[in-house]
C-alpha angles and dihedrals in degrees: 000000000000124000119219122220115246112273106252091224096059110006092237119139127195117214145144112289122250131196092266089063093063097098092046093048092050090048091053090049095049095044096045097042093055093048095041106039109027093074091045104039108007136246095292091059090048092050092048093048094047091049092048105037108017105054125121091249095052094044094044090052092053091047092050091050091052092244100123129081125189135201108215131193102197103309095339123100106222100166140025137195124184124187141164148144126295114180102314095334132099104222129196100214100176137015114166134157123187110259093241089060098050118122096034099097095255094125090048091051091050089049091050090053091050090051088052091053092049092051092046089055090047096241112156096210145018122223129195142159137217133184118265106254094041094112093169090060092044092054094043095051094043089051088054094054102265120142128196114260103174146326133240123207111211095190124216089096093291121141119262121265109239111211120206136179138197123200114222134209133182111285093029122143134176 
């Protein structure tokens, strides 16, 4: 996996995650999930998601498989993207940037790196989902060329999952 040089405007670099990033990745997950999902889906959903998708075992497995990218500011992980195959699809599972780092292009740089990985693995499209009510995610993904494909209703009073896709072609970037 390639490493990007730090952006001269903010000193943040995007690269493949390594084992030493585990604590920082978990911190990003815990800090962003609380801020993002508690207002939309409540504290029980946040607790369930953290226990299911943001444990040391789950994150370590994704790092070992080369499916996690980090945005680092010096030694601090400030953003995370996790991706991987599901059936024939290339899925962006996670893309989170610490709130204090929003608006600096870090999410876009993570997205660009994910697009590169999808193209390298010869996948023709990327799919993802976000929770209905997460307007920041809806705007970000639409800006990056994703279009809604369908919705899933989980029941139990939880918001719908909005699924989106973006078709890729050689030479694409975020």
